[in-house]
C-alpha positions in Angstrom: -10.4 154.8 -1.9 -11.2 151.2 -2.7 -10.6 149.9 -6.2 -13.3 148.1 -8.1 -12.0 144.6 -7.4 -11.9 145.3 -3.7 -15.4 146.7 -3.8 -16.7 143.6 -5.7 -15.0 141.3 -3.2 -16.5 143.2 -0.2 -19.9 143.1 -1.9 -19.7 139.3 -2.3 -18.7 138.9 1.4 -21.6 141.1 2.5 -24.0 139.2 0.3 -22.8 135.9 1.6 -23.3 137.1 5.2 -26.8 138.3 4.5 -27.8 135.0 2.8 -26.4 133.1 5.7 -28.5 135.1 8.1 -31.6 134.6 5.9 -31.0 130.9 5.8 -30.7 130.8 9.6 -34.0 132.8 9.9 -35.7 130.4 7.5 -34.7 127.4 9.5 -36.2 129.0 12.6 -39.3 129.9 10.7 -39.6 126.3 9.4 -39.1 124.9 12.9 -42.0 127.1 14.2 -44.3 126.0 11.4 -43.6 122.3 11.9 -44.0 122.5 15.7 -47.4 124.1 15.5 -48.4 121.8 12.6 -47.6 118.8 14.9 -49.6 120.4 17.8 -52.6 121.0 15.6 -52.4 117.5 14.2 -52.0 115.7 17.5 -54.7 117.7 19.3 -57.2 117.5 16.4 -58.1 121.0 17.4 -58.7 122.2 13.8 -61.1 121.0 11.1 -61.7 121.3 7.4 -65.0 122.6 6.1 -65.3 122.0 2.3 -66.9 124.9 0.5 -69.7 122.7 -1.0 -70.3 120.5 2.1 -72.0 121.5 5.4 -69.9 119.3 7.6 -66.4 119.4 9.1 -63.6 116.9 8.3 -60.6 115.9 10.3 -57.3 117.1 8.9 -54.2 115.2 8.2 -50.6 116.4 8.9 -50.2 117.9 5.5 -53.3 120.1 6.0 -52.0 121.0 9.5 -48.8 122.3 7.9 -51.0 124.4 5.5 -53.1 125.8 8.3 -49.9 126.6 10.4 -48.4 128.6 7.5 -51.7 130.4 6.9 -52.1 131.2 10.5 -48.5 132.3 10.9 -49.0 134.9 8.2 -52.5 135.8 9.4 -54.0 135.1 5.9 -57.1 133.3 7.1 -58.9 131.7 4.1 -61.4 130.1 6.4 -61.4 126.6 4.8 -59.6 125.2 7.9 -60.5 126.7 11.3 -60.3 125.9 15.0 -63.0 123.5 16.2 -62.3 123.8 20.0 -61.2 126.2 22.7 -57.8 124.6 22.7 -57.5 125.2 18.9 -58.3 128.9 19.3 -55.7 129.2 22.1 -53.1 127.6 20.0 -53.8 129.9 17.1 -53.5 132.9 19.4 -50.1 131.7 20.7 -48.9 131.2 17.1 -50.1 134.6 16.1 -48.2 136.3 18.9 -45.1 134.4 18.0 -45.4 135.3 14.3 -45.8 139.0 15.1 -42.6 139.0 17.2 -40.7 136.8 14.8 -41.6 139.0 11.8 -40.6 142.2 13.7 -37.3 140.8 14.9 -36.4 139.3 11.6 -37.0 142.6 9.8 -35.2 144.6 12.4 -32.2 142.3 12.6 -32.0 142.1 8.8 -31.8 145.9 8.5 -29.3 146.0 11.4 -27.2 143.2 9.8 -27.1 145.0 6.5 -26.3 148.6 7.4 -24.7 148.5 10.9 -21.6 147.0 12.4 -22.0 146.0 16.1 -20.6 148.5 18.6 -17.5 146.5 19.5 -14.9 149.3 19.5 -14.0 151.0 22.7 -11.3 153.1 24.3 -10.0 153.8 27.8 -12.4 155.9 29.9 -9.4 158.0 31.0 -6.9 160.0 29.0 -3.4 159.3 30.2 -0.3 161.4 30.4 2.4 158.7 30.2 6.2 158.8 30.6 7.8 156.3 28.2 11.3 156.2 26.8 12.3 159.5 28.5 9.4 161.3 26.8 5.9 162.4 27.9 3.0 161.1 25.8 -0.7 161.7 25.7 -2.1 158.2 25.3 -5.4 156.4 24.7 -5.7 152.6 24.4 -8.2 151.4 21.8 -9.8 148.0 21.9 -11.7 146.0 19.3 -13.7 142.8 19.9 -14.9 142.5 16.3 -13.3 142.3 12.9 -10.1 144.1 12.0 -10.4 147.7 10.9 -8.0 149.0 8.2 -7.2 152.4 6.6 -7.6 154.2 9.9 -7.4 158.0 9.9 -7.6 159.7 13.3 -8.1 163.1 14.7 -7.5 164.6 18.2 -8.9 168.0 19.2 -8.6 170.0 22.4 -10.4 173.3 23.2 -11.4 175.6 26.0 -14.5 177.6 26.5 -13.9 181.4 26.9 -16.6 184.0 27.0 -19.1 181.4 25.8 -17.0 180.7 22.8 -15.0 177.5 22.0 -11.3 178.3 21.5 -9.2 175.6 19.9 -6.0 174.7 21.8 -4.8 171.9 19.6 -5.7 169.7 16.6 -3.8 166.7 15.3 -4.5 164.3 12.5 -2.6 161.1 11.6 -3.0 157.7 10.0 -3.0 154.7 12.4 -2.0 151.0 11.9 -4.7 148.4 11.5 -6.9 147.9 14.5 -6.9 144.2 15.2 -7.5 143.8 19.0 -5.4 146.5 20.7 -4.0 149.8 19.4 -2.2 152.6 21.2 -2.8 156.2 20.2 0.1 158.4 21.4 0.9 162.1 20.9 4.5 163.1 21.7 4.1 166.0 24.1 7.8 166.8 23.9 7.6 167.4 20.2 8.4 170.9 19.2 5.0 171.5 17.6 3.0 170.1 20.5 4.1 172.6 23.2 0.7 174.3 23.2 -1.1 171.1 24.0 1.5 170.2 26.7 0.9 173.6 28.4 -2.8 173.2 28.2 -2.7 169.7 29.7 -0.5 171.0 32.5 -2.9 173.8 33.3 -5.8 171.4 33.1 -4.1 168.9 35.5 -3.6 171.8 37.9 -7.3 172.8 37.6 -6.4 176.2 36.2 -8.5 175.6 33.1 -11.2 173.3 31.9 -10.0 171.5 28.9 -12.3 169.6 26.5 -11.0 166.9 24.2 -12.2 164.6 21.4 -10.6 161.6 19.9 -12.1 160.1 16.7 -11.2 157.9 13.8 -12.7 156.4 10.6 -11.7 153.2 8.9 -13.0 150.2 6.9 -14.1 146.8 8.1 -11.6 144.4 6.6 -14.3 141.9 5.5 -17.3 143.9 4.4 -15.6 147.2 3.5 -18.1 149.0 5.6 -16.9 152.4 6.9 -16.6 152.5 10.6 -16.6 155.7 12.6 -15.8 156.2 16.3 -15.6 159.2 18.7 -14.9 159.6 22.4 -15.0 162.9 24.4 -12.8 163.7 27.4 -12.3 166.6 29.7 -9.9 167.8 32.4 -11.4 165.4 35.0 -10.5 162.4 32.8 -6.7 163.1 32.9 -4.5 160.6 34.7 -0.7 160.1 35.0 0.9 156.7 34.3 3.7 154.8 32.6 3.0 151.3 31.1 -0.4 149.8 30.4 -0.9 146.3 31.8 -1.0 143.6 29.2 -4.4 142.3 28.2 -3.1 139.2 26.2 -0.1 136.9 25.8 1.5 135.3 22.8 1.6 131.6 21.8 4.3 129.7 19.8 2.7 130.7 16.5 2.9 134.4 17.3 -0.9 134.7 17.8 -2.6 136.6 20.7 -4.3 134.5 23.3 -5.6 134.6 26.9 -7.3 138.0 26.6 -7.8 139.7 29.9 -10.0 142.7 29.1 -10.3 143.5 32.8 -6.7 144.9 32.5 -7.7 147.2 29.6 -8.0 150.3 31.8 -5.1 149.5 34.2 -1.8 151.3 34.1 1.3 151.5 36.2 1.4 154.7 38.2 3.9 157.5 37.5 6.4 158.5 40.2 5.6 161.8 41.9 9.0 163.2 40.8 8.0 162.6 37.1 4.6 164.1 37.7 6.3 167.2 39.1 8.6 167.4 36.2 5.7 167.3 33.7 5.3 170.6 31.9 8.9 171.8 32.3 10.2 173.1 29.0 13.7 173.9 27.9 14.5 177.5 27.9 
């Protein structure tokens, strides 16, 4: 649970981000208005008809800006109007642009406020690895966005028997902060994980169809927004390996650099001997 000071800080950050987005959108809006004002003014394709006078006057640039804003918002007072075919065409183009701009602005504003981009991903495969003389069930997690903190994860495995889901394993644990890369490992040689190890062995031998789900929840480090993620696997997604290939290197300051996301899914193969030994338990 976040305390009040953390909540207020996150709220300020979110508010600042929203205001920055609105300012950016306003700049685009102003640019559109000025561009069309200039076009109206230069082409002299609109005219002013005073309410008490039966004739049309030419408009200056200030009145062109006024007409551009009125046209953009489809208000249409009628005091200034197109006086040529070119003018009507320009108004139609601006009306179409205003419709798309308004829709996109509204949609992106809502998206920006309530939703974090989908920048979290995991390996497409679920790996049985041999590391430090132990077998592990491993998933590599990647993050191309802001750091996620306070992670709580869950791993579940089940089979389908007589049209009923039968749980084979469930494991919950807290994880370190997810900055760019995180490894999720379950020690299959642990005394309490024997049932999962047996199920994985039978699934790798095609004796059973095993279904699995990895999920976690956490908080965006800047906005405090809760982030949830889930990935499903089954028996066909199981692979054997040892060490994941590096996706980055370190500089002199101890910071990650040279990300090679193409290596994210790559892993060194496991020797056939070790694959054959998988599933052997002590008597």
